[in-house]
MDTraj code that builds the backbone (N, CA, C; nanometers):
import mdtraj as md
import numpy as np

residues = "UNK UNK UNK UNK UNK UNK UNK UNK UNK UNK UNK UNK UNK UNK UNK UNK UNK UNK UNK UNK UNK UNK UNK UNK UNK UNK UNK UNK UNK UNK UNK UNK UNK UNK UNK UNK UNK UNK UNK UNK UNK UNK UNK UNK UNK UNK UNK UNK UNK UNK UNK UNK UNK UNK UNK UNK UNK UNK UNK UNK UNK UNK UNK UNK UNK UNK UNK UNK UNK UNK UNK UNK UNK UNK UNK UNK UNK UNK UNK UNK UNK UNK UNK UNK UNK UNK UNK UNK UNK UNK UNK UNK UNK UNK UNK UNK UNK UNK UNK UNK UNK UNK UNK UNK UNK UNK UNK UNK UNK UNK UNK UNK UNK UNK UNK UNK UNK UNK UNK UNK UNK UNK UNK UNK UNK UNK UNK UNK UNK UNK UNK UNK UNK UNK UNK UNK UNK UNK UNK UNK UNK UNK UNK UNK UNK UNK UNK UNK UNK UNK UNK UNK UNK UNK UNK UNK UNK UNK UNK UNK UNK UNK UNK UNK UNK UNK UNK UNK UNK UNK UNK UNK UNK UNK UNK UNK UNK UNK UNK UNK UNK UNK UNK UNK UNK UNK UNK UNK UNK UNK UNK UNK UNK UNK UNK UNK UNK UNK UNK UNK UNK UNK UNK".split()
xyz = np.array([
    [9.8925, 20.2109, 18.2654],
    [10.0572, 20.1999, 18.3257],
    [10.1756, 20.1794, 18.2328],
    [10.2475, 20.2942, 18.2166],
    [10.3617, 20.2863, 18.1001],
    [10.4613, 20.1599, 18.1517],
    [10.5102, 20.0775, 18.1006],
    [10.6023, 19.9651, 18.0942],
    [10.7694, 20.0392, 18.1194],
    [10.8120, 19.9974, 18.1790],
    [10.9714, 20.0572, 18.1904],
    [11.0678, 20.0422, 18.0875],
    [11.1183, 20.0611, 17.9933],
    [11.1837, 20.0447, 17.8784],
    [11.2858, 19.9274, 17.9503],
    [11.3493, 19.9570, 18.0596],
    [11.4430, 19.9163, 18.0912],
    [11.4059, 19.7344, 18.1369],
    [11.2726, 19.7167, 18.1455],
    [11.2225, 19.5844, 18.1727],
    [11.1069, 19.5663, 18.1009],
    [11.1397, 19.6300, 17.9583],
    [11.0369, 19.5450, 17.8730],
    [11.1070, 19.4387, 17.8047],
    [11.0266, 19.3659, 17.7734],
    [11.0469, 19.2046, 17.7198],
    [11.1136, 19.2686, 17.5574],
    [11.2055, 19.2389, 17.5317],
    [11.2559, 19.2219, 17.4130],
    [11.1890, 19.1793, 17.2952],
    [11.2081, 19.2647, 17.1898],
    [11.1303, 19.2355, 17.0610],
    [11.1504, 19.0751, 17.0153],
    [11.0549, 19.0364, 16.9379],
    [11.0676, 18.8885, 16.9022],
    [11.1346, 18.9175, 16.8317],
    [11.2692, 18.8220, 16.7806],
    [11.3613, 18.8156, 16.7019],
    [11.2850, 18.8054, 16.5331],
    [11.3581, 18.8280, 16.4176],
    [11.2792, 18.7920, 16.3041],
    [11.2731, 18.6662, 16.2445],
    [11.1568, 18.6790, 16.1736],
    [11.1531, 18.5012, 16.1301],
    [11.2791, 18.4814, 16.0639],
    [11.2878, 18.3307, 16.0796],
    [11.4139, 18.3046, 16.0204],
    [11.3518, 18.2688, 15.8432],
    [11.4937, 18.3088, 15.7574],
    [11.4900, 18.2988, 15.6258],
    [11.5475, 18.1832, 15.5459],
    [11.4820, 18.1139, 15.4605],
    [11.5579, 17.9640, 15.4181],
    [11.6125, 18.0486, 15.3312],
    [11.7331, 17.9653, 15.3403],
    [11.8370, 17.9964, 15.2203],
    [11.8402, 18.0052, 15.0920],
    [11.8603, 18.1150, 15.0606],
    [11.8251, 18.1516, 14.9294],
    [11.7136, 18.2219, 14.9163],
    [11.5992, 18.1708, 14.9717],
    [11.4761, 18.2551, 14.9696],
    [11.4041, 18.2414, 14.8277],
    [11.2929, 18.3404, 14.8199],
    [11.2321, 18.3433, 14.6919],
    [11.3501, 18.4144, 14.5493],
    [11.4272, 18.4784, 14.5717],
    [11.5164, 18.4896, 14.4879],
    [11.5925, 18.4130, 14.4134],
    [11.6330, 18.2652, 14.5022],
    [11.6632, 18.1544, 14.4645],
    [11.5905, 18.0361, 14.3693],
    [11.4729, 18.0566, 14.4273],
    [11.3657, 17.9929, 14.3596],
    [11.3059, 18.0710, 14.2467],
    [11.2905, 18.1711, 14.2320],
    [11.3233, 18.2578, 14.0733],
    [11.4092, 18.2608, 14.0069],
    [11.5074, 18.2427, 14.0374],
    [11.6217, 18.1959, 13.9384],
    [11.6159, 18.0766, 13.8761],
    [11.6198, 17.9630, 13.9658],
    [11.6166, 17.8236, 13.9375],
    [11.4675, 17.8168, 13.8742],
    [11.3793, 17.8853, 13.8404],
    [11.2525, 17.8405, 13.7735],
    [11.2923, 17.9398, 13.6321],
    [11.3133, 18.0453, 13.6255],
    [11.3578, 18.0623, 13.5134],
    [11.4446, 18.0020, 13.4097],
    [11.6227, 17.9913, 13.4863],
    [11.6974, 17.8932, 13.4015],
    [11.6364, 17.7699, 13.3861],
    [11.5225, 17.7103, 13.4562],
    [11.4762, 17.5379, 13.3979],
    [11.4125, 17.5908, 13.3122],
    [11.3088, 17.6881, 13.2906],
    [11.2309, 17.7284, 13.1824],
    [11.3380, 17.7648, 13.0128],
    [11.3996, 17.8383, 13.0792],
    [11.4900, 17.8972, 12.9606],
    [11.6040, 17.7631, 12.8970],
    [11.6530, 17.6432, 12.9903],
    [11.6927, 17.5443, 12.9436],
    [11.6083, 17.4635, 12.8595],
    [11.4694, 17.4784, 12.8833],
    [11.3635, 17.3764, 12.8169],
    [11.3712, 17.4425, 12.6814],
    [11.3448, 17.5642, 12.6772],
    [11.3270, 17.6400, 12.5372],
    [11.4172, 17.6611, 12.4688],
    [11.5845, 17.6534, 12.5345],
    [11.6315, 17.6383, 12.4492],
    [11.6721, 17.5273, 12.3402],
    [11.6457, 17.4119, 12.4003],
    [11.6341, 17.2709, 12.4182],
    [11.5155, 17.2531, 12.3051],
    [11.4009, 17.2808, 12.3048],
    [11.3074, 17.2555, 12.2358],
    [11.2500, 17.3424, 12.0925],
    [11.2764, 17.5020, 12.0865],
    [11.3053, 17.6066, 11.9793],
    [11.4578, 17.6483, 11.9524],
    [11.5079, 17.6224, 12.0024],
    [11.6763, 17.7090, 11.9525],
    [11.6942, 17.8061, 11.9966],
    [11.8183, 17.9082, 11.9549],
    [11.8080, 18.0253, 12.0077],
    [11.7318, 18.1057, 11.9115],
    [11.6905, 18.2036, 11.9409],
    [11.6282, 18.3221, 11.8632],
    [11.4374, 18.2758, 11.8460],
    [11.3987, 18.1469, 11.8885],
    [11.2311, 18.1615, 11.8628],
    [11.1699, 18.1626, 11.9741],
    [11.1933, 18.2529, 12.0796],
    [11.1167, 18.2377, 12.1590],
    [11.1821, 18.3776, 12.2603],
    [11.0858, 18.4334, 12.3218],
    [11.1043, 18.5393, 12.4061],
    [11.1133, 18.5635, 12.5464],
    [11.0966, 18.6621, 12.6238],
    [11.1131, 18.6741, 12.7395],
    [10.9756, 18.5912, 12.7904],
    [10.8730, 18.6853, 12.7566],
    [10.7481, 18.6743, 12.7983],
    [10.7099, 18.5002, 12.7883],
    [10.7476, 18.4065, 12.6989],
    [10.7690, 18.2744, 12.6687],
    [10.8387, 18.2000, 12.8427],
    [10.9641, 18.3003, 12.8200],
    [11.0282, 18.2011, 12.9774],
    [10.9559, 18.2428, 13.1038],
    [10.8936, 18.3667, 13.0921],
    [10.8841, 18.4024, 13.2235],
    [10.7212, 18.3232, 13.2151],
    [10.6423, 18.2994, 13.1471],
    [10.5035, 18.2387, 13.1174],
    [10.5678, 18.0731, 13.1949],
    [10.6265, 17.9781, 13.1613],
    [10.6655, 17.8330, 13.1463],
    [10.7158, 17.8693, 13.3197],
    [10.8147, 17.9473, 13.3517],
    [10.8924, 17.9943, 13.4658],
    [10.7693, 17.9842, 13.5706],
    [10.6309, 18.0605, 13.5079],
    [10.5383, 18.1195, 13.6301],
    [10.5385, 18.2646, 13.7330],
    [10.6539, 18.3136, 13.6044],
    [10.7055, 18.4650, 13.7609],
    [10.6523, 18.5743, 13.6251],
    [10.6545, 18.6539, 13.6816],
    [10.6165, 18.8367, 13.5707],
    [10.7034, 18.8475, 13.4949],
    [10.6867, 18.8963, 13.4059],
    [10.8241, 18.9522, 13.2956],
    [10.9048, 19.0273, 13.3489],
    [10.8124, 19.1352, 13.4505],
    [10.9234, 19.2296, 13.5048],
    [11.0149, 19.1483, 13.6073],
    [10.9802, 19.0533, 13.6477],
    [11.0924, 18.9647, 13.7442],
    [11.2245, 18.9242, 13.6692],
    [11.1628, 18.8949, 13.5490],
    [11.2889, 18.8624, 13.4622],
    [11.4105, 19.0115, 13.4247],
    [11.3354, 19.0772, 13.3604],
    [11.3614, 19.2365, 13.3241],
    [11.4269, 19.2739, 13.4363],
    [11.3724, 19.2975, 13.5658],
    [11.4466, 19.3558, 13.6745],
    [11.5793, 19.3009, 13.6978],
    [11.5997, 19.1325, 13.7427],
    [11.7409, 19.0504, 13.7054],
    [11.8218, 19.0526, 13.6320],
    [11.7511, 19.0005, 13.4910],
    [11.8890, 18.9863, 13.3659],
    [11.8855, 19.1160, 13.2593],
    [11.7634, 19.1569, 13.2461],
    [11.7550, 19.3160, 13.1862],
    [11.7341, 19.2809, 13.0433],
    [11.8339, 19.1642, 12.9661],
    [11.7722, 19.1235, 12.8486],
    [11.7790, 18.9921, 12.8113],
    [11.7232, 18.9084, 12.7095],
    [11.6971, 18.7904, 12.6879],
    [11.8162, 18.7291, 12.7063],
    [11.9175, 18.8027, 12.5904],
    [12.0510, 18.7500, 12.5782],
    [12.1186, 18.7413, 12.6863],
    [12.0975, 18.8619, 12.8374],
    [12.1984, 18.8094, 12.8994],
    [12.1340, 18.6900, 12.9856],
    [12.0288, 18.6920, 12.9872],
    [11.9555, 18.6065, 13.0840],
    [11.9854, 18.4618, 13.0365],
    [12.0208, 18.4272, 12.9024],
    [12.0515, 18.2870, 12.7894],
    [12.1638, 18.2490, 12.8165],
    [12.2404, 18.3764, 12.8402],
    [12.4260, 18.3942, 12.8662],
    [12.4553, 18.3101, 13.0292],
    [12.3447, 18.3682, 13.1320],
    [12.3780, 18.2894, 13.2651],
    [12.3514, 18.2065, 13.2767],
    [12.2251, 18.1607, 13.1599],
    [12.1709, 18.0119, 13.1891],
    [12.3152, 17.8897, 13.1898],
    [12.3631, 17.9545, 13.0274],
    [12.4651, 17.8550, 12.9767],
    [12.6096, 17.8563, 13.0422],
    [12.6278, 17.9722, 13.1200],
    [12.7548, 17.9608, 13.2152],
    [12.7241, 17.8743, 13.3282],
    [12.6387, 17.8816, 13.3614],
    [12.5786, 17.8473, 13.4981],
    [12.5631, 17.6757, 13.4689],
    [12.5064, 17.6178, 13.3350],
    [12.4814, 17.4792, 13.3069],
    [12.6303, 17.4518, 13.2810],
    [12.7188, 17.4820, 13.2082],
    [12.8271, 17.4263, 13.1728],
    [12.9013, 17.4326, 13.2313],
    [12.9078, 17.5103, 13.3682],
    [13.0411, 17.5611, 13.4983],
    [12.9918, 17.4981, 13.6360],
    [12.8835, 17.5618, 13.6543],
    [12.8627, 17.5351, 13.8149],
    [12.8372, 17.4197, 13.8349],
    [12.8278, 17.3260, 13.8071],
    [12.7924, 17.1745, 13.8499],
    [12.9203, 17.0945, 13.7970],
    [13.0381, 17.1795, 13.7806],
    [13.1777, 17.0778, 13.7402],
    [13.2619, 17.1243, 13.8263],
    [13.3084, 17.0902, 13.9798],
    [13.3438, 17.0750, 14.0664],
    [13.5034, 17.0486, 14.0231],
    [13.6104, 17.0807, 14.1235],
    [13.7434, 17.0894, 14.0651],
    [13.7634, 16.9789, 14.1030],
    [13.8294, 16.8861, 14.0746],
    [13.8704, 16.7252, 14.0753],
    [13.9556, 16.7442, 14.1813],
    [14.0218, 16.6677, 14.2684],
    [14.1338, 16.6745, 14.3346],
    [14.1538, 16.4968, 14.3799],
    [14.2221, 16.4762, 14.2838],
    [14.2817, 16.2899, 14.2659],
    [14.3970, 16.2908, 14.3274],
    [14.5057, 16.3651, 14.3421],
    [14.6402, 16.3468, 14.3813],
    [14.7215, 16.3477, 14.2635],
    [14.6853, 16.3644, 14.1189],
    [14.7997, 16.3836, 14.0643],
    [14.7242, 16.4647, 13.9500],
    [14.8055, 16.5513, 13.8510],
    [14.7272, 16.6155, 13.7423],
    [14.6890, 16.5374, 13.6474],
    [14.7208, 16.4314, 13.6434],
    [14.6656, 16.3711, 13.5100],
    [14.5594, 16.3378, 13.5459],
    [14.5371, 16.2533, 13.6663],
    [14.4264, 16.2222, 13.7192],
    [14.3144, 16.3317, 13.7720],
    [14.3394, 16.4418, 13.7817],
    [14.2834, 16.5267, 13.7597],
    [14.2220, 16.5958, 13.6475],
    [14.2986, 16.5764, 13.5533],
    [14.2955, 16.6411, 13.4367],
    [14.1712, 16.5595, 13.3572],
    [14.2025, 16.4582, 13.3303],
    [14.1101, 16.2919, 13.3080],
    [13.9516, 16.3426, 13.3718],
    [13.9735, 16.3473, 13.5186],
    [13.8559, 16.3588, 13.5627],
    [13.7498, 16.4704, 13.5225],
    [13.8520, 16.5745, 13.4790],
    [13.7520, 16.7032, 13.4493],
    [13.7488, 16.7106, 13.3288],
    [13.8396, 16.6550, 13.1975],
    [13.7692, 16.6291, 13.0967],
    [13.6509, 16.5447, 13.0654],
    [13.5975, 16.4167, 13.1974],
    [13.5202, 16.3116, 13.1120],
    [13.4347, 16.3983, 13.1899],
    [13.4115, 16.4886, 13.3207],
    [13.2675, 16.6102, 13.3350],
    [13.2441, 16.6642, 13.2488],
    [13.3398, 16.7319, 13.1610],
    [13.2899, 16.8478, 13.0791],
    [13.2463, 16.7609, 12.9561],
    [13.2754, 16.6597, 12.9312],
    [13.2316, 16.5559, 12.8024],
    [13.0650, 16.5530, 12.8450],
    [13.0961, 16.4787, 12.9570],
    [12.9537, 16.4617, 12.9986],
    [12.8483, 16.6020, 12.9880],
    [12.8590, 16.6823, 13.0330],
    [12.8155, 16.8216, 13.0530],
    [12.7744, 16.8503, 12.8965],
    [12.8570, 16.8348, 12.8680],
    [12.8231, 16.9269, 12.6865],
    [12.7627, 16.8043, 12.5907],
    [12.7295, 16.6956, 12.6327],
    [12.6865, 16.6240, 12.5441],
    [12.5490, 16.5517, 12.6105],
    [12.5078, 16.6182, 12.7359],
    [12.4077, 16.5952, 12.8001],
    [12.2715, 16.6252, 12.6689],
    [12.1582, 16.6229, 12.7866],
    [11.9993, 16.6555, 12.6237],
    [11.9954, 16.7820, 12.5974],
    [12.0560, 16.8869, 12.6524],
    [12.0666, 17.0053, 12.6152],
    [12.2306, 17.0820, 12.5914],
    [12.2793, 16.9537, 12.5791],
    [12.4601, 17.0415, 12.5479],
    [12.4926, 17.0920, 12.4483],
    [12.4310, 17.0596, 12.3376],
    [12.4415, 17.0826, 12.1822],
    [12.3771, 17.2161, 12.1870],
    [12.2174, 17.2443, 12.2250],
    [12.1375, 17.3671, 12.2047],
    [12.2411, 17.4845, 12.2598],
    [12.2905, 17.4243, 12.4182],
    [12.3279, 17.5579, 12.5062],
    [12.4855, 17.6016, 12.4391],
    [12.5700, 17.5195, 12.3682],
    [12.6885, 17.5527, 12.2860],
    [12.6640, 17.6323, 12.1682],
    [12.5473, 17.6060, 12.1138],
    [12.4914, 17.7027, 11.9872],
    [12.4587, 17.8304, 12.0221],
    [12.4024, 17.8159, 12.1423],
    [12.3257, 17.9661, 12.2054],
    [12.4618, 18.0377, 12.2277],
    [12.5938, 17.9810, 12.2866],
    [12.6970, 18.0635, 12.2919],
    [12.7738, 18.1168, 12.1305],
    [12.7812, 18.0539, 12.0689],
    [12.7514, 18.1014, 11.9707],
    [12.7239, 18.1739, 11.8714],
    [12.6022, 18.1733, 11.9074],
    [12.4729, 18.3035, 11.8552],
    [12.4998, 18.3780, 11.8914],
    [12.5006, 18.3811, 12.0288],
    [12.5174, 18.5067, 12.0944],
    [12.6411, 18.5996, 12.1091],
    [12.7582, 18.5481, 12.0588],
    [12.8690, 18.6358, 12.0512],
    [12.8688, 18.7207, 11.9562],
    [12.7537, 18.7302, 11.8621],
    [12.7564, 18.8211, 11.7737],
    [12.6440, 18.9252, 11.8231],
    [12.5814, 18.9249, 11.8987],
    [12.4766, 18.9769, 11.9710],
    [12.5272, 19.1045, 12.0447],
    [12.6254, 19.1014, 12.0509],
    [12.6647, 19.2642, 12.1296],
    [12.7220, 19.2069, 12.2571],
    [12.7392, 19.3546, 12.3349],
    [12.8065, 19.3159, 12.4303],
    [12.7849, 19.1983, 12.5434],
    [12.6421, 19.1897, 12.5430],
    [12.5948, 19.0825, 12.6712],
    [12.6462, 18.9137, 12.6270],
    [12.6497, 18.8803, 12.4784],
    [12.7274, 18.7530, 12.4068],
    [12.8779, 18.7891, 12.4763],
    [12.9419, 18.9054, 12.4494],
    [13.1268, 18.9159, 12.4510],
    [13.1357, 18.8846, 12.6325],
    [13.0222, 18.9497, 12.7030],
    [13.0318, 18.9296, 12.8664],
    [13.0232, 18.7822, 12.8939],
    [12.9093, 18.7479, 12.8512],
    [12.8799, 18.6002, 12.8696],
    [13.0707, 18.5361, 12.8468],
    [13.0770, 18.5452, 12.7154],
    [13.1832, 18.4268, 12.7255],
    [13.3030, 18.4756, 12.8224],
    [13.3525, 18.6225, 12.8188],
    [13.4667, 18.6327, 12.9503],
    [13.4182, 18.5833, 13.0675],
    [13.3225, 18.5861, 13.0896],
    [13.2741, 18.5103, 13.2097],
    [13.2688, 18.3833, 13.2148],
    [13.2237, 18.2918, 13.1089],
    [13.2199, 18.1470, 13.0831],
    [13.4164, 18.1210, 13.1188],
    [13.4871, 18.1628, 13.0117],
    [13.6573, 18.1989, 13.0157],
    [13.7146, 18.1764, 13.1538],
    [13.6293, 18.2639, 13.2358],
    [13.6925, 18.3200, 13.3346],
    [13.6629, 18.1984, 13.4590],
    [13.5377, 18.1524, 13.4840],
    [13.4924, 18.0571, 13.5406],
    [13.6106, 17.9031, 13.5321],
    [13.6070, 17.8845, 13.3436],
    [13.6359, 17.7466, 13.3655],
    [13.8495, 17.7571, 13.3766],
    [13.8910, 17.8767, 13.3126],
    [14.0405, 17.8986, 13.3662],
    [14.0553, 17.8894, 13.5297],
    [13.9832, 17.9487, 13.6130],
    [13.9977, 17.9436, 13.7673],
    [13.9540, 17.8108, 13.7981],
    [13.8811, 17.7104, 13.7095],
    [13.9033, 17.6029, 13.7760],
    [14.0531, 17.5175, 13.7243],
    [14.0462, 17.5367, 13.6035],
    [14.1781, 17.4710, 13.5446],
    [14.3124, 17.5252, 13.6338],
    [14.2985, 17.6809, 13.6690],
    [14.4187, 17.7127, 13.7890],
    [14.4379, 17.6197, 13.9128],
    [14.3149, 17.6049, 13.9632],
    [14.2947, 17.5606, 14.0709],
    [14.3753, 17.4179, 14.0732],
    [14.3465, 17.3321, 13.9512],
    [14.4391, 17.1689, 13.9945],
    [14.5509, 17.2052, 13.9254],
    [14.6194, 17.3306, 13.8656],
    [14.7455, 17.3532, 13.8199],
    [14.8413, 17.3689, 13.9162],
    [14.7873, 17.4446, 13.9978],
    [14.7959, 17.5271, 14.1450],
    [14.8466, 17.4351, 14.2419],
    [14.7458, 17.3087, 14.2682],
    [14.8021, 17.1954, 14.3484],
    [14.8649, 17.0780, 14.3010],
    [14.8896, 17.0937, 14.1521],
    [15.0222, 17.0156, 14.0822],
    [15.1815, 17.0606, 14.1192],
    [15.1510, 17.2076, 14.1137],
    [15.2484, 17.2885, 14.1436],
    [15.3449, 17.2769, 14.2551],
    [15.2036, 17.2800, 14.3218],
    [15.2199, 17.2557, 14.4921],
    [15.2977, 17.1348, 14.5313],
    [15.3040, 17.0502, 14.4331],
    [15.3546, 16.8542, 14.4653],
    [15.4648, 16.8354, 14.3293],
    [15.4858, 16.9853, 14.2920],
    [15.6167, 16.9022, 14.2487],
    [15.6295, 16.8973, 14.0965],
    [15.4995, 16.9032, 14.0376],
    [15.4193, 16.8374, 13.9105],
    [15.4972, 16.9469, 13.8195],
    [15.5444, 16.9293, 13.6845],
    [15.5234, 16.9878, 13.5899],
    [15.4071, 17.0363, 13.5011],
    [15.3559, 17.1663, 13.4873],
    [15.2474, 17.1564, 13.4522],
    [15.2026, 17.2930, 13.3461],
    [15.1392, 17.2707, 13.2547],
    [15.0962, 17.3242, 13.1210],
    [15.0227, 17.4705, 13.1791],
    [15.0545, 17.5383, 13.0995],
    [14.9641, 17.7030, 13.1215],
    [14.7997, 17.6510, 13.0993],
    [14.7550, 17.7746, 13.1596],
    [14.6071, 17.7405, 13.1498],
    [14.5277, 17.7239, 13.0403],
    [14.6112, 17.7982, 12.9176],
    [14.5602, 17.8032, 12.8072],
    [14.5741, 17.7052, 12.7115],
    [14.6471, 17.6342, 12.7639],
    [14.7222, 17.5247, 12.6943],
    [14.5948, 17.3847, 12.7045],
    [14.5619, 17.4180, 12.8544],
    [14.4695, 17.3285, 12.9315],
    [14.3054, 17.3362, 12.8296],
    [14.2898, 17.4819, 12.7985],
    [14.1653, 17.5191, 12.7454],
    [14.1430, 17.4845, 12.5899],
    [14.2856, 17.4842, 12.5451],
    [14.2643, 17.4578, 12.4031],
    [14.3061, 17.3379, 12.4040],
    [14.4047, 17.2807, 12.4440],
    [14.4509, 17.0868, 12.4138],
    [14.3025, 16.9933, 12.4703],
    [14.2046, 17.0257, 12.5892],
    [14.1178, 16.9565, 12.6131],
    [13.9599, 17.0318, 12.6289],
    [13.9628, 17.1197, 12.6111],
    [13.7818, 17.1788, 12.6435],
    [13.7954, 17.2159, 12.4949],
    [13.8480, 17.2545, 12.4182],
    [13.8178, 17.3324, 12.2801],
    [13.7659, 17.2394, 12.1875],
    [13.8960, 17.0833, 12.1863],
    [13.8165, 16.9618, 12.1058],
    [13.6967, 16.9208, 12.1373],
    [13.6667, 16.8996, 12.2685],
    [13.5092, 16.8304, 12.3136],
    [13.4287, 16.9557, 12.2659],
    [13.4237, 17.0787, 12.2754],
    [13.3062, 17.1456, 12.2347],
    [13.3360, 17.1725, 12.0657],
    [13.3980, 17.1476, 12.0242],
    [13.4062, 17.1825, 11.8695],
    [13.3521, 17.0069, 11.7977],
    [13.3833, 16.8961, 11.8794],
    [13.3440, 16.7866, 11.8379],
    [13.1322, 16.7751, 11.8556],
    [13.1704, 16.8499, 11.9376],
    [12.9974, 16.8384, 12.0178],
    [12.9294, 16.9648, 11.9154],
    [12.9900, 17.0446, 11.8455],
    [12.9046, 17.1362, 11.7406],
    [12.9289, 17.0769, 11.5954],
    [13.0001, 17.0106, 11.5817],
    [13.0109, 16.9806, 11.4703],
    [12.9507, 16.8018, 11.4700],
    [12.8750, 16.7206, 11.5816],
    [12.8256, 16.6239, 11.6016],
    [12.8825, 16.5288, 11.6062],
    [13.0384, 16.5390, 11.6114],
    [13.1302, 16.4370, 11.6702],
    [13.1210, 16.3318, 11.7512],
    [13.0182, 16.2678, 11.7787],
    [13.0074, 16.2452, 11.9341],
    [12.9485, 16.1230, 11.9034],
    [12.9641, 15.9852, 11.9905],
    [12.9996, 15.9968, 12.1103],
    [13.1336, 16.0309, 12.2028],
    [13.1565, 16.1162, 12.2659],
    [13.3355, 16.1350, 12.3195],
    [13.3066, 16.0090, 12.4629],
    [13.3892, 15.9519, 12.3781],
    [13.4174, 15.8233, 12.4527],
    [13.5615, 15.8476, 12.5701],
    [13.5287, 15.7672, 12.6609],
    [13.6435, 15.8077, 12.7990],
    [13.7509, 15.7854, 12.7184],
    [13.8063, 15.6902, 12.6106],
    [13.9398, 15.6864, 12.5658],
    [13.9969, 15.8248, 12.4899],
    [13.8808, 15.8864, 12.4276],
    [13.9215, 15.9917, 12.3591],
    [13.9977, 16.1213, 12.4675],
    [13.8566, 16.1353, 12.5684],
    [13.9148, 16.2591, 12.6788],
    [14.0419, 16.2655, 12.7321],
    [14.0203, 16.0915, 12.7669],
    [14.1899, 16.0515, 12.8117],
    [14.3074, 16.0919, 12.7263],
    [14.2747, 16.0597, 12.6199],
    [14.3591, 16.0427, 12.5165],
    [14.4024, 16.2342, 12.4993],
    [14.3652, 16.3177, 12.5037],
    [14.3368, 16.4529, 12.5219],
    [14.4279, 16.4824, 12.6122],
    [14.4365, 16.4230, 12.7174],
    [14.4866, 16.4880, 12.8328],
    [14.6389, 16.4234, 12.8266],
    [14.6167, 16.2823, 12.7757],
    [14.7493, 16.2323, 12.7609],
    [14.8503, 16.3119, 12.6883],
    [14.8089, 16.3783, 12.5597],
    [14.8724, 16.3903, 12.4450],
    [14.9134, 16.5489, 12.4883],
    [14.8387, 16.6047, 12.5924],
    [14.8988, 16.7670, 12.6641],
    [15.0233, 16.7385, 12.7479],
    [14.9494, 16.6413, 12.8384],
    [15.0937, 16.6213, 12.9309],
    [15.2077, 16.5474, 12.8828],
    [15.2166, 16.4866, 12.7609],
    [15.3060, 16.4098, 12.6879],
    [15.4149, 16.5056, 12.6361],
    [15.3703, 16.6121, 12.5728],
    [15.4909, 16.7000, 12.5024],
    [15.5375, 16.8284, 12.5445],
    [15.5467, 16.8289, 12.6822],
    [15.6164, 16.9749, 12.7587],
    [15.6732, 17.0878, 12.6434],
    [15.7568, 17.0260, 12.5672],
    [15.8766, 17.1053, 12.4673],
    [15.7685, 17.1715, 12.3834],
    [15.6263, 17.1093, 12.3775],
    [15.5469, 17.2054, 12.2652],
    [15.4840, 17.3015, 12.2963],
    [15.5170, 17.3253, 12.4583],
    [15.4223, 17.4160, 12.4893],
    [15.4765, 17.5699, 12.5259],
])
top = md.Topology()
chain = top.add_chain()
for i, resn in enumerate(residues, 1):
    res = top.add_residue(resn, chain, resSeq=i)
    for name in ("N", "CA", "C"):
        top.add_atom(name, md.element.get_by_symbol(name[0]), res)
traj = md.Trajectory(xyz[None], top)
């Protein structure tokens, strides 16, 4: 006997998916594997196959998602140097920039910070993937800085431009790490911020 569709029990709901799912787990595994290889061997000394083997995923999964090794490495660099740097909100621009500079210094002087920076420099000569990563990196950093500056302007504070902050705070940190002038002590990062904010007429 056929059941009346009007009285039929509704179909069971689809199984709940865990946040992120397999795609997020693959990305995390591949990023971790690439970061380890960057630190161990340096840029240009490993392949997509090496990354895939360490991440325990198929080569095709890496190529399908990133296309090239350079695109993958730049995704790793941008993620590692920006994604874990939430915009501070201390109540003043000076406090925000000091906290921001301290976190940036911590990130770039970590175990793989130098290797990541060298990867960026090398990749800039590698064509469109490198240039695209540079633009993405600068866009993320600029958005983080602009968030602090907007809040400061809303409080009535005098603010520098986004580029002034990148030039005056982040660029010296990265340059020092690339040339081995470390560690980046808190008094150094604080001095960068103080110098930036102390000379509004020079901006």
